[in-house]
Each structure stands twice: as structure tokens, then as C-alpha cells.
N, CA, C, O and the ligand as a Tripos MOL2 file, in Angstrom:
@<TRIPOS>MOLECULE
protein
  293   291    74     0     0
PROTEIN
NO_CHARGES

@<TRIPOS>ATOM
      1 N         152.1500   86.6870  105.2430 N.3       1 MET1
      2 CA        153.5610   86.2540  105.3220 C.3       1 MET1
      3 C         154.4630   87.4600  105.1070 C.2       1 MET1
      4 O         154.3010   88.1970  104.1330 O.2       1 MET1
      5 N         155.3950   87.6590  105.9960 N.am      2 PRO2
      6 CA        156.2190   88.8660  105.8890 C.3       2 PRO2
      7 C         157.1510   88.8470  104.6810 C.2       2 PRO2
      8 O         157.7780   87.8380  104.3590 O.2       2 PRO2
      9 N         157.2130   89.9840  104.0400 N.am      3 ILE3
     10 CA        158.1430   90.1530  102.9310 C.3       3 ILE3
     11 C         159.1610   91.2090  103.3430 C.2       3 ILE3
     12 O         158.7910   92.3040  103.7680 O.2       3 ILE3
     13 N         160.4180   90.8860  103.2200 N.am      4 PHE4
     14 CA        161.4620   91.8230  103.5820 C.3       4 PHE4
     15 C         162.2130   92.2810  102.3430 C.2       4 PHE4
     16 O         162.4270   91.5250  101.3940 O.2       4 PHE4
     17 N         162.6040   93.5430  102.3890 N.am      5 GLU5
     18 CA        163.3680   94.0820  101.2740 C.3       5 GLU5
     19 C         164.8210   94.2170  101.7110 C.2       5 GLU5
     20 O         165.1240   94.6690  102.8150 O.2       5 GLU5
     21 N         165.6840   93.8200  100.8300 N.am      6 TYR6
     22 CA        167.1090   93.8350  101.1340 C.3       6 TYR6
     23 C         167.8700   94.6040  100.0660 C.2       6 TYR6
     24 O         167.4160   94.7460   98.9300 O.2       6 TYR6
     25 N         169.0200   95.0870  100.4530 N.am      7 ARG7
     26 CA        169.9450   95.6590   99.4810 C.3       7 ARG7
     27 C         171.2940   95.0040   99.6830 C.2       7 ARG7
     28 O         171.8200   94.9410  100.7940 O.2       7 ARG7
     29 N         171.8390   94.5190   98.5860 N.am      8 CYS8
     30 CA        173.1390   93.8660   98.6420 C.3       8 CYS8
     31 C         174.2300   94.9050   98.8560 C.2       8 CYS8
     32 O         174.3040   95.8930   98.1260 O.2       8 CYS8
     33 N         175.0680   94.6840   99.8470 N.am      9 GLN9
     34 CA        176.1560   95.6250  100.1220 C.3       9 GLN9
     35 C         177.3230   95.4020   99.1720 C.2       9 GLN9
     36 O         178.2290   96.2320   99.0940 O.2       9 GLN9
     37 N         177.3060   94.2980   98.4580 N.am     10 ALA10
     38 CA        178.4050   94.0080   97.5390 C.3      10 ALA10
     39 C         178.1800   94.6470   96.1760 C.2      10 ALA10
     40 O         179.0920   95.2420   95.6010 O.2      10 ALA10
     41 N         176.9450   94.5180   95.6560 N.am     11 CYS11
     42 CA        176.7030   95.0250   94.3130 C.3      11 CYS11
     43 C         175.5630   96.0310   94.2490 C.2      11 CYS11
     44 O         175.3200   96.6230   93.1980 O.2      11 CYS11
     45 N         174.8560   96.2320   95.3690 N.am     12 GLY12
     46 CA        173.8310   97.2650   95.4100 C.3      12 GLY12
     47 C         172.4730   96.8400   94.8910 C.2      12 GLY12
     48 O         171.5520   97.6540   94.8320 O.2      12 GLY12
     49 N         172.3350   95.5980   94.5210 N.am     13 THR13
     50 CA        171.0560   95.1270   94.0070 C.3      13 THR13
     51 C         170.0160   95.0820   95.1240 C.2      13 THR13
     52 O         170.2890   94.6060   96.2270 O.2      13 THR13
     53 N         168.8270   95.5830   94.8200 N.am     14 LYS14
     54 CA        167.7250   95.4910   95.7720 C.3      14 LYS14
     55 C         166.8450   94.3150   95.3910 C.2      14 LYS14
     56 O         166.5770   94.0810   94.2120 O.2      14 LYS14
     57 N         166.4020   93.5850   96.3880 N.am     15 PHE15
     58 CA        165.5020   92.4810   96.1070 C.3      15 PHE15
     59 C         164.6150   92.2300   97.3160 C.2      15 PHE15
     60 O         164.9140   92.6590   98.4300 O.2      15 PHE15
     61 N         163.5380   91.5380   97.0740 N.am     16 GLU16
     62 CA        162.6080   91.2130   98.1400 C.3      16 GLU16
     63 C         162.6190   89.7210   98.3830 C.2      16 GLU16
     64 O         162.8150   88.9240   97.4660 O.2      16 GLU16
     65 N         162.4080   89.3630   99.6240 N.am     17 LYS17
     66 CA        162.4120   87.9460   99.9530 C.3      17 LYS17
     67 C         161.3150   87.6710  100.9590 C.2      17 LYS17
     68 O         161.1390   88.4070  101.9300 O.2      17 LYS17
     69 N         160.5890   86.6160  100.7150 N.am     18 ILE18
     70 CA        159.5920   86.1700  101.6750 C.3      18 ILE18
     71 C         160.2670   85.2040  102.6270 C.2      18 ILE18
     72 O         160.7820   84.1660  102.2120 O.2      18 ILE18
     73 N         160.2630   85.5480  103.9010 N.am     19 LEU19
     74 CA        160.9140   84.7060  104.8830 C.3      19 LEU19
     75 C         159.9430   83.6510  105.3850 C.2      19 LEU19
     76 O         158.8800   83.9700  105.9200 O.2      19 LEU19
     77 N         160.3120   82.4220  105.2110 N.am     20 THR20
     78 CA        159.4480   81.3320  105.6630 C.3      20 THR20
     79 C         159.7480   80.9580  107.1070 C.2      20 THR20
     80 O         158.9620   80.2670  107.7550 O.2      20 THR20
     81 N         160.8930   81.4190  107.6080 N.am     21 SER21
     82 CA        161.2060   81.2040  109.0090 C.3      21 SER21
     83 C         162.0480   82.3730  109.5020 C.2      21 SER21
     84 O         162.7740   82.9860  108.7190 O.2      21 SER21
     85 N         161.9570   82.6920  110.8040 N.am     22 PRO22
     86 CA        162.6680   83.8610  111.3370 C.3      22 PRO22
     87 C         164.1770   83.7610  111.1750 C.2      22 PRO22
     88 O         164.8620   84.7830  111.1340 O.2      22 PRO22
     89 N         164.6930   82.5690  111.0860 N.am     23 SER23
     90 CA        166.1390   82.4040  111.0140 C.3      23 SER23
     91 C         166.6520   82.3010  109.5850 C.2      23 SER23
     92 O         167.8470   82.1150  109.3560 O.2      23 SER23
     93 N         165.7340   82.4220  108.6200 N.am     24 ALA24
     94 CA        166.1520   82.3070  107.2300 C.3      24 ALA24
     95 C         167.0940   83.4580  106.8630 C.2      24 ALA24
     96 O         166.8890   84.6030  107.2670 O.2      24 ALA24
     97 N         168.1040   83.1350  106.1100 N.am     25 GLU25
     98 CA        169.0460   84.1530  105.6800 C.3      25 GLU25
     99 C         168.7840   84.5180  104.2330 C.2      25 GLU25
    100 O         168.3970   83.6790  103.4190 O.2      25 GLU25
    101 N         169.0020   85.7740  103.9350 N.am     26 ALA26
    102 CA        168.8150   86.2350  102.5670 C.3      26 ALA26
    103 C         170.1690   86.3180  101.8830 C.2      26 ALA26
    104 O         171.1720   86.6770  102.4990 O.2      26 ALA26
    105 N         170.1800   85.9840  100.6140 N.am     27 ALA27
    106 CA        171.3840   86.1250   99.8140 C.3      27 ALA27
    107 C         171.0260   86.8840   98.5440 C.2      27 ALA27
    108 O         169.9260   86.7510   98.0080 O.2      27 ALA27
    109 N         171.9740   87.6780   98.0790 N.am     28 CYS28
    110 CA        171.7400   88.4850   96.8880 C.3      28 CYS28
    111 C         171.4050   87.5980   95.6870 C.2      28 CYS28
    112 O         172.0690   86.5960   95.4230 O.2      28 CYS28
    113 N         170.3460   88.0040   94.9670 N.am     29 LYS29
    114 CA        169.9580   87.2150   93.8110 C.3      29 LYS29
    115 C         170.9080   87.4350   92.6390 C.2      29 LYS29
    116 O         170.9800   86.6210   91.7180 O.2      29 LYS29
    117 N         171.6210   88.5260   92.6870 N.am     30 ALA30
    118 CA        172.5000   88.8530   91.5670 C.3      30 ALA30
    119 C         173.8840   88.2260   91.7160 C.2      30 ALA30
    120 O         174.4150   87.6440   90.7700 O.2      30 ALA30
    121 N         174.4640   88.3490   92.9130 N.am     31 CYS31
    122 CA        175.8510   87.8890   93.0680 C.3      31 CYS31
    123 C         176.0010   86.8200   94.1410 C.2      31 CYS31
    124 O         177.0730   86.2350   94.2940 O.2      31 CYS31
    125 N         174.9230   86.5640   94.8860 N.am     32 GLY32
    126 CA        174.9640   85.4950   95.8710 C.3      32 GLY32
    127 C         175.5840   85.8910   97.1990 C.2      32 GLY32
    128 O         175.7190   85.0590   98.0950 O.2      32 GLY32
    129 N         175.9620   87.1570   97.3320 N.am     33 SER33
    130 CA        176.5700   87.5950   98.5770 C.3      33 SER33
    131 C         175.5500   87.5770   99.7090 C.2      33 SER33
    132 O         174.3680   87.8430   99.4950 O.2      33 SER33
    133 N         176.0090   87.2680  100.8930 N.am     34 ARG34
    134 CA        175.1320   87.3150  102.0650 C.3      34 ARG34
    135 C         175.3200   88.6050  102.8400 C.2      34 ARG34
    136 O         174.7260   88.8000  103.9000 O.2      34 ARG34
    137 N         176.1380   89.4680  102.3080 N.am     35 ARG35
    138 CA        176.2810   90.7840  102.9440 C.3      35 ARG35
    139 C         175.1430   91.6720  102.4650 C.2      35 ARG35
    140 O         175.3360   92.5690  101.6440 O.2      35 ARG35
    141 N         173.9690   91.4080  102.9870 N.am     36 VAL36
    142 CA        172.8030   92.1620  102.5710 C.3      36 VAL36
    143 C         172.2460   92.9400  103.7560 C.2      36 VAL36
    144 O         172.3270   92.5040  104.9040 O.2      36 VAL36
    145 N         171.6910   94.0780  103.4540 N.am     37 GLU37
    146 CA        171.1370   94.9730  104.4640 C.3      37 GLU37
    147 C         169.6210   94.9100  104.3890 C.2      37 GLU37
    148 O         169.0400   95.0760  103.3160 O.2      37 GLU37
    149 N         168.9900   94.6740  105.5090 N.am     38 LYS38
    150 CA        167.5350   94.6360  105.5210 C.3      38 LYS38
    151 C         167.0130   96.0660  105.5370 C.2      38 LYS38
    152 O         167.3630   96.8550  106.4140 O.2      38 LYS38
    153 N         166.1820   96.3890  104.5690 N.am     39 LEU39
    154 CA        165.7120   97.7590  104.4400 C.3      39 LEU39
    155 C         164.4130   97.9780  105.2070 C.2      39 LEU39
    156 O         164.3330   98.8520  106.0690 O.2      39 LEU39
    157 N         163.4230   97.1990  104.8960 N.am     40 LEU40
    158 CA        162.1330   97.3790  105.5510 C.3      40 LEU40
    159 C         161.2790   96.1600  105.2590 C.2      40 LEU40
    160 O         161.5680   95.3750  104.3560 O.2      40 LEU40
    161 N         160.2390   96.0240  106.0300 N.am     41 SER41
    162 CA        159.3140   94.9330  105.7730 C.3      41 SER41
    163 C         158.0800   95.4820  105.0810 C.2      41 SER41
    164 O         157.5600   96.5380  105.4420 O.2      41 SER41
    165 N         157.6390   94.7660  104.1120 N.am     42 VAL42
    166 CA        156.4930   95.2070  103.3340 C.3      42 VAL42
    167 C         155.3760   94.1860  103.5130 C.2      42 VAL42
    168 O         155.3940   93.1050  102.9230 O.2      42 VAL42
    169 N         154.4050   94.5580  104.3420 N.am     43 PHE43
    170 CA        153.2960   93.6430  104.5620 C.3      43 PHE43
    171 C         152.1980   93.8820  103.5390 C.2      43 PHE43
    172 O         151.4690   92.9640  103.1630 O.2      43 PHE43
    173 N         152.0940   95.1020  103.1050 N.am     44 ALA44
    174 CA        151.1050   95.4280  102.0880 C.3      44 ALA44
    175 C         151.6010   96.6530  101.3370 C.2      44 ALA44
    176 O         152.2120   97.5500  101.9180 O.2      44 ALA44
    177 N         151.3380   96.6780  100.0790 N.am     45 VAL45
    178 CA        151.7360   97.8310   99.2820 C.3      45 VAL45
    179 C         150.6840   98.9170   99.4670 C.2      45 VAL45
    180 O         149.5540   98.7940   98.9940 O.2      45 VAL45
    181 N         151.0710   99.9700  100.1540 N.am     46 ALA46
    182 CA        150.1060  101.0190  100.4880 C.3      46 ALA46
    183 C         149.6860  101.7800   99.2410 C.2      46 ALA46
    184 O         148.5130  102.1200   99.0790 O.2      46 ALA46
    185 N         150.6370  102.0450   98.3670 N.am     47 GLY47
    186 CA        150.3010  102.7910   97.1630 C.3      47 GLY47
    187 C         151.4340  102.6990   96.1820 C.2      47 GLY47
    188 O         152.6010  102.7640   96.5680 O.2      47 GLY47
    189 N         151.1130  102.5500   94.9370 N.am     48 ALA48
    190 CA        152.1480  102.3680   93.9390 C.3      48 ALA48
    191 C         153.0360  103.6060   93.8390 C.2      48 ALA48
    192 O         154.2350  103.4930   93.5870 O.2      48 ALA48
    193 N         152.4500  104.7800   94.0350 N.am     49 SER49
    194 CA        153.2240  106.0040   93.8570 C.3      49 SER49
    195 C         154.2390  106.1740   94.9830 C.2      49 SER49
    196 O         155.3940  106.5180   94.7360 O.2      49 SER49
    197 N         153.8040  105.9300   96.2290 N.am     50 THR50
    198 CA        154.7230  106.0990   97.3420 C.3      50 THR50
    199 C         155.8050  105.0370   97.2960 C.2      50 THR50
    200 O         156.9540  105.2750   97.6690 O.2      50 THR50
    201 N         155.4140  103.8650   96.8310 N.am     51 ARG51
    202 CA        156.3850  102.7920   96.7440 C.3      51 ARG51
    203 C         157.4410  103.1310   95.7000 C.2      51 ARG51
    204 O         158.6350  102.9320   95.9200 O.2      51 ARG51
    205 N         156.9890  103.6420   94.5720 N.am     52 ALA52
    206 CA        157.9260  103.9680   93.5110 C.3      52 ALA52
    207 C         158.8780  105.0730   93.9560 C.2      52 ALA52
    208 O         160.0690  105.0390   93.6460 O.2      52 ALA52
    209 N         158.3440  106.0520   94.6860 N.am     53 SER53
    210 CA        159.1910  107.1710   95.0790 C.3      53 SER53
    211 C         160.2220  106.7430   96.1090 C.2      53 SER53
    212 O         161.2790  107.3630   96.2280 O.2      53 SER53
    213 N         159.9220  105.6910   96.8500 N.am     54 SER54
    214 CA        160.8800  105.2520   97.8530 C.3      54 SER54
    215 C         161.9880  104.4050   97.2270 C.2      54 SER54
    216 O         163.0560  104.2260   97.8130 O.2      54 SER54
    217 N         161.7230  103.9000   96.0540 N.am     55 LEU55
    218 CA        162.7060  103.0350   95.4170 C.3      55 LEU55
    219 C         163.5380  103.7760   94.3840 C.2      55 LEU55
    220 O         164.7060  103.4610   94.1610 O.2      55 LEU55
    221 N         162.9230  104.7560   93.7640 N.am     56 GLU56
    222 CA        163.6150  105.4480   92.6870 C.3      56 GLU56
    223 C         164.1540  106.7890   93.1790 C.2      56 GLU56
    224 O         163.5980  107.3830   94.1040 O.2      56 GLU56
    225 N         165.2130  107.2540   92.5740 N.am     57 PRO57
    226 CA        165.6670  108.6120   92.8720 C.3      57 PRO57
    227 C         164.6180  109.6280   92.4610 C.2      57 PRO57
    228 O         163.7900  109.3610   91.5900 O.2      57 PRO57
    229 N         164.6560  110.7870   93.0870 N.am     58 GLY58
    230 CA        163.6480  111.8060   92.8350 C.3      58 GLY58
    231 C         163.6720  112.2980   91.4060 C.2      58 GLY58
    232 O         164.5980  112.0090   90.6480 O.2      58 GLY58
    233 N         162.6460  113.0420   91.0470 N.am     59 PRO59
    234 CA        162.5530  113.5780   89.6810 C.3      59 PRO59
    235 C         163.7540  114.4280   89.3210 C.2      59 PRO59
    236 O         164.1520  114.4920   88.1580 O.2      59 PRO59
    237 N         164.3260  115.0740   90.3080 N.am     60 CYS60
    238 CA        165.5090  115.8840   90.0220 C.3      60 CYS60
    239 C         166.7300  114.9730   89.9530 C.2      60 CYS60
    240 O         167.2180  114.4930   90.9750 O.2      60 CYS60
    241 N         167.2070  114.7470   88.7550 N.am     61 GLY61
    242 CA        168.3430  113.8610   88.6000 C.3      61 GLY61
    243 C         169.6410  114.4860   89.0510 C.2      61 GLY61
    244 O         170.6450  113.7910   89.2060 O.2      61 GLY61
    245 N         169.6330  115.7950   89.2640 N.am     62 ALA62
    246 CA        170.8740  116.4730   89.6180 C.3      62 ALA62
    247 C         171.2680  116.2240   91.0670 C.2      62 ALA62
    248 O         172.4370  115.9830   91.3670 O.2      62 ALA62
    249 N         170.2950  116.2830   91.9570 N.am     63 CYS63
    250 CA        170.6410  116.1880   93.3720 C.3      63 CYS63
    251 C         169.8850  115.0880   94.0870 C.2      63 CYS63
    252 O         170.1950  114.7760   95.2370 O.2      63 CYS63
    253 N         168.8850  114.4860   93.4230 N.am     64 GLY64
    254 CA        168.1360  113.4270   94.0750 C.3      64 GLY64
    255 C         167.0400  113.9360   94.9870 C.2      64 GLY64
    256 O         166.4690  113.1660   95.7590 O.2      64 GLY64
    257 N         166.7360  115.2240   94.9090 N.am     65 ALA65
    258 CA        165.6440  115.7570   95.7300 C.3      65 ALA65
    259 C         164.3350  115.0750   95.3640 C.2      65 ALA65
    260 O         164.0960  114.7710   94.1950 O.2      65 ALA65
    261 N         163.4900  114.8340   96.3550 N.am     66 PRO66
    262 CA        162.2410  114.1340   96.0880 C.3      66 PRO66
    263 C         161.3310  114.8860   95.1490 C.2      66 PRO66
    264 O         160.5380  114.2750   94.4320 O.2      66 PRO66
    265 N         161.4290  116.1920   95.1370 N.am     67 ARG67
    266 CA        160.6170  116.9500   94.2030 C.3      67 ARG67
    267 C         161.4740  117.9740   93.4890 C.2      67 ARG67
    268 O         162.3690  118.5850   94.0720 O.2      67 ARG67
    269 N         161.1810  118.1410   92.2310 N.am     68 ARG68
    270 CA        161.9160  119.1370   91.4640 C.3      68 ARG68
    271 C         161.6640  120.5020   92.0770 C.2      68 ARG68
    272 O         160.5210  120.8350   92.3900 O.2      68 ARG68
    273 N         162.7060  121.2960   92.2530 N.am     69 GLY69
    274 CA        162.5650  122.6140   92.8370 C.3      69 GLY69
    275 C         163.1600  122.6850   94.2270 C.2      69 GLY69
    276 O         163.4880  123.7710   94.7060 O.2      69 GLY69
    277 N         163.3070  121.5400   94.8850 N.am     70 MET70
    278 CA        163.8650  121.5440   96.2330 C.3      70 MET70
    279 C         165.3550  121.8400   96.2240 C.2      70 MET70
    280 O         165.9370  122.2010   97.2470 O.2      70 MET70
    281 N         165.9520  121.6830   95.0730 N.am     71 CYS71
    282 CA        167.3930  121.9230   95.0070 C.3      71 CYS71
    283 C         167.6840  123.2960   94.4070 C.2      71 CYS71
    284 O         168.8410  123.6330   94.1570 O.2      71 CYS71
    285 N         166.6420  124.0840   94.1780 N.am     72 GLY72
    286 CA        166.8430  125.4300   93.6610 C.3      72 GLY72
    287 C         166.7930  125.5220   92.1660 C.2      72 GLY72
    288 O         167.0310  126.5820   91.5860 O.2      72 GLY72
    289 N         166.4770  124.3880   91.5270 N.am     73 GLU73
    290 CA        166.4190  124.4090   90.0720 C.3      73 GLU73
    291 C         165.2000  125.1730   89.6070 C.2      73 GLU73
    292 O         164.9750  125.3010   88.4030 O.2      73 GLU73
    293 ZN        174.8990   91.3590   95.1220 Zn       74 ZN74
@<TRIPOS>BOND
     1     1     2 1
     2     2     3 1
     3     3     4 2
     4     3     5 am
     5     5     6 1
     6     6     7 1
     7     7     8 2
     8     7     9 am
     9     9    10 1
    10    10    11 1
    11    11    12 2
    12    11    13 am
    13    13    14 1
    14    14    15 1
    15    15    16 2
    16    15    17 am
    17    17    18 1
    18    18    19 1
    19    19    20 2
    20    19    21 am
    21    21    22 1
    22    22    23 1
    23    23    24 2
    24    23    25 am
    25    25    26 1
    26    26    27 1
    27    27    28 2
    28    27    29 am
    29    29    30 1
    30    30    31 1
    31    31    32 2
    32    31    33 am
    33    33    34 1
    34    34    35 1
    35    35    36 2
    36    35    37 am
    37    37    38 1
    38    38    39 1
    39    39    40 2
    40    39    41 am
    41    41    42 1
    42    42    43 1
    43    43    44 2
    44    43    45 am
    45    45    46 1
    46    46    47 1
    47    47    48 2
    48    47    49 am
    49    49    50 1
    50    50    51 1
    51    51    52 2
    52    51    53 am
    53    53    54 1
    54    54    55 1
    55    55    56 2
    56    55    57 am
    57    57    58 1
    58    58    59 1
    59    59    60 2
    60    59    61 am
    61    61    62 1
    62    62    63 1
    63    63    64 2
    64    63    65 am
    65    65    66 1
    66    66    67 1
    67    67    68 2
    68    67    69 am
    69    69    70 1
    70    70    71 1
    71    71    72 2
    72    71    73 am
    73    73    74 1
    74    74    75 1
    75    75    76 2
    76    75    77 am
    77    77    78 1
    78    78    79 1
    79    79    80 2
    80    79    81 am
    81    81    82 1
    82    82    83 1
    83    83    84 2
    84    83    85 am
    85    85    86 1
    86    86    87 1
    87    87    88 2
    88    87    89 am
    89    89    90 1
    90    90    91 1
    91    91    92 2
    92    91    93 am
    93    93    94 1
    94    94    95 1
    95    95    96 2
    96    95    97 am
    97    97    98 1
    98    98    99 1
    99    99   100 2
   100    99   101 am
   101   101   102 1
   102   102   103 1
   103   103   104 2
   104   103   105 am
   105   105   106 1
   106   106   107 1
   107   107   108 2
   108   107   109 am
   109   109   110 1
   110   110   111 1
   111   111   112 2
   112   111   113 am
   113   113   114 1
   114   114   115 1
   115   115   116 2
   116   115   117 am
   117   117   118 1
   118   118   119 1
   119   119   120 2
   120   119   121 am
   121   121   122 1
   122   122   123 1
   123   123   124 2
   124   123   125 am
   125   125   126 1
   126   126   127 1
   127   127   128 2
   128   127   129 am
   129   129   130 1
   130   130   131 1
   131   131   132 2
   132   131   133 am
   133   133   134 1
   134   134   135 1
   135   135   136 2
   136   135   137 am
   137   137   138 1
   138   138   139 1
   139   139   140 2
   140   139   141 am
   141   141   142 1
   142   142   143 1
   143   143   144 2
   144   143   145 am
   145   145   146 1
   146   146   147 1
   147   147   148 2
   148   147   149 am
   149   149   150 1
   150   150   151 1
   151   151   152 2
   152   151   153 am
   153   153   154 1
   154   154   155 1
   155   155   156 2
   156   155   157 am
   157   157   158 1
   158   158   159 1
   159   159   160 2
   160   159   161 am
   161   161   162 1
   162   162   163 1
   163   163   164 2
   164   163   165 am
   165   165   166 1
   166   166   167 1
   167   167   168 2
   168   167   169 am
   169   169   170 1
   170   170   171 1
   171   171   172 2
   172   171   173 am
   173   173   174 1
   174   174   175 1
   175   175   176 2
   176   175   177 am
   177   177   178 1
   178   178   179 1
   179   179   180 2
   180   179   181 am
   181   181   182 1
   182   182   183 1
   183   183   184 2
   184   183   185 am
   185   185   186 1
   186   186   187 1
   187   187   188 2
   188   187   189 am
   189   189   190 1
   190   190   191 1
   191   191   192 2
   192   191   193 am
   193   193   194 1
   194   194   195 1
   195   195   196 2
   196   195   197 am
   197   197   198 1
   198   198   199 1
   199   199   200 2
   200   199   201 am
   201   201   202 1
   202   202   203 1
   203   203   204 2
   204   203   205 am
   205   205   206 1
   206   206   207 1
   207   207   208 2
   208   207   209 am
   209   209   210 1
   210   210   211 1
   211   211   212 2
   212   211   213 am
   213   213   214 1
   214   214   215 1
   215   215   216 2
   216   215   217 am
   217   217   218 1
   218   218   219 1
   219   219   220 2
   220   219   221 am
   221   221   222 1
   222   222   223 1
   223   223   224 2
   224   223   225 am
   225   225   226 1
   226   226   227 1
   227   227   228 2
   228   227   229 am
   229   229   230 1
   230   230   231 1
   231   231   232 2
   232   231   233 am
   233   233   234 1
   234   234   235 1
   235   235   236 2
   236   235   237 am
   237   237   238 1
   238   238   239 1
   239   239   240 2
   240   239   241 am
   241   241   242 1
   242   242   243 1
   243   243   244 2
   244   243   245 am
   245   245   246 1
   246   246   247 1
   247   247   248 2
   248   247   249 am
   249   249   250 1
   250   250   251 1
   251   251   252 2
   252   251   253 am
   253   253   254 1
   254   254   255 1
   255   255   256 2
   256   255   257 am
   257   257   258 1
   258   258   259 1
   259   259   260 2
   260   259   261 am
   261   261   262 1
   262   262   263 1
   263   263   264 2
   264   263   265 am
   265   265   266 1
   266   266   267 1
   267   267   268 2
   268   267   269 am
   269   269   270 1
   270   270   271 1
   271   271   272 2
   272   271   273 am
   273   273   274 1
   274   274   275 1
   275   275   276 2
   276   275   277 am
   277   277   278 1
   278   278   279 1
   279   279   280 2
   280   279   281 am
   281   281   282 1
   282   282   283 1
   283   283   284 2
   284   283   285 am
   285   285   286 1
   286   286   287 1
   287   287   288 2
   288   287   289 am
   289   289   290 1
   290   290   291 1
   291   291   292 2
@<TRIPOS>SUBSTRUCTURE
     1 MET1         2 RESIDUE 1 A MET
     2 PRO2         6 RESIDUE 1 A PRO
     3 ILE3        10 RESIDUE 1 A ILE
     4 PHE4        14 RESIDUE 1 A PHE
     5 GLU5        18 RESIDUE 1 A GLU
     6 TYR6        22 RESIDUE 1 A TYR
     7 ARG7        26 RESIDUE 1 A ARG
     8 CYS8        30 RESIDUE 1 A CYS
     9 GLN9        34 RESIDUE 1 A GLN
    10 ALA10       38 RESIDUE 1 A ALA
    11 CYS11       42 RESIDUE 1 A CYS
    12 GLY12       46 RESIDUE 1 A GLY
    13 THR13       50 RESIDUE 1 A THR
    14 LYS14       54 RESIDUE 1 A LYS
    15 PHE15       58 RESIDUE 1 A PHE
    16 GLU16       62 RESIDUE 1 A GLU
    17 LYS17       66 RESIDUE 1 A LYS
    18 ILE18       70 RESIDUE 1 A ILE
    19 LEU19       74 RESIDUE 1 A LEU
    20 THR20       78 RESIDUE 1 A THR
    21 SER21       82 RESIDUE 1 A SER
    22 PRO22       86 RESIDUE 1 A PRO
    23 SER23       90 RESIDUE 1 A SER
    24 ALA24       94 RESIDUE 1 A ALA
    25 GLU25       98 RESIDUE 1 A GLU
    26 ALA26      102 RESIDUE 1 A ALA
    27 ALA27      106 RESIDUE 1 A ALA
    28 CYS28      110 RESIDUE 1 A CYS
    29 LYS29      114 RESIDUE 1 A LYS
    30 ALA30      118 RESIDUE 1 A ALA
    31 CYS31      122 RESIDUE 1 A CYS
    32 GLY32      126 RESIDUE 1 A GLY
    33 SER33      130 RESIDUE 1 A SER
    34 ARG34      134 RESIDUE 1 A ARG
    35 ARG35      138 RESIDUE 1 A ARG
    36 VAL36      142 RESIDUE 1 A VAL
    37 GLU37      146 RESIDUE 1 A GLU
    38 LYS38      150 RESIDUE 1 A LYS
    39 LEU39      154 RESIDUE 1 A LEU
    40 LEU40      158 RESIDUE 1 A LEU
    41 SER41      162 RESIDUE 1 A SER
    42 VAL42      166 RESIDUE 1 A VAL
    43 PHE43      170 RESIDUE 1 A PHE
    44 ALA44      174 RESIDUE 1 A ALA
    45 VAL45      178 RESIDUE 1 A VAL
    46 ALA46      182 RESIDUE 1 A ALA
    47 GLY47      186 RESIDUE 1 A GLY
    48 ALA48      190 RESIDUE 1 A ALA
    49 SER49      194 RESIDUE 1 A SER
    50 THR50      198 RESIDUE 1 A THR
    51 ARG51      202 RESIDUE 1 A ARG
    52 ALA52      206 RESIDUE 1 A ALA
    53 SER53      210 RESIDUE 1 A SER
    54 SER54      214 RESIDUE 1 A SER
    55 LEU55      218 RESIDUE 1 A LEU
    56 GLU56      222 RESIDUE 1 A GLU
    57 PRO57      226 RESIDUE 1 A PRO
    58 GLY58      230 RESIDUE 1 A GLY
    59 PRO59      234 RESIDUE 1 A PRO
    60 CYS60      238 RESIDUE 1 A CYS
    61 GLY61      242 RESIDUE 1 A GLY
    62 ALA62      246 RESIDUE 1 A ALA
    63 CYS63      250 RESIDUE 1 A CYS
    64 GLY64      254 RESIDUE 1 A GLY
    65 ALA65      258 RESIDUE 1 A ALA
    66 PRO66      262 RESIDUE 1 A PRO
    67 ARG67      266 RESIDUE 1 A ARG
    68 ARG68      270 RESIDUE 1 A ARG
    69 GLY69      274 RESIDUE 1 A GLY
    70 MET70      278 RESIDUE 1 A MET
    71 CYS71      282 RESIDUE 1 A CYS
    72 GLY72      286 RESIDUE 1 A GLY
    73 GLU73      290 RESIDUE 1 A GLU
    74 ZN74       293 GROUP 0 **** ****
């Protein structure tokens, strides 16, 4: 069953939703807004590390670079 990831354009909350039908609409779990952006579909979690890195900002908190050192630090 396809799982889609969304980000609310109103408050920025990310959430996942399992769509039971192609026409199902997603609404933000935090504020209820339907102004949500579909990010990607997740059929299987390939790896916890890659998944975490795609959701979290990079180790470098200064610039958000995926790896420390890419920003010249
Ligand atoms: Zn929201």
C-alpha cells in the first residue's frame, strides 16, 4: 500500500499518509490545512541512515550542508 509523505505549506509539519484511494486528500495532522505538498512516496524504507539524512538538516548546523566540511568549516 503506497505511503506518501507530505509537508504542510501552512505550518511546515511533515507527515506521512497511507492513501487508501487515489483520490484521497491529505490534510495536515497539526493544523488541518489541506495546503499540503506531496514530497515523495515511500514504498519501503531503504535504510534508516539515508532516511534520517533526508529528513533532518545536515550535521553542519550553520549552512545545512549534508556533511560537515562542505561549507568550509
Ligand atoms: Zn499544518
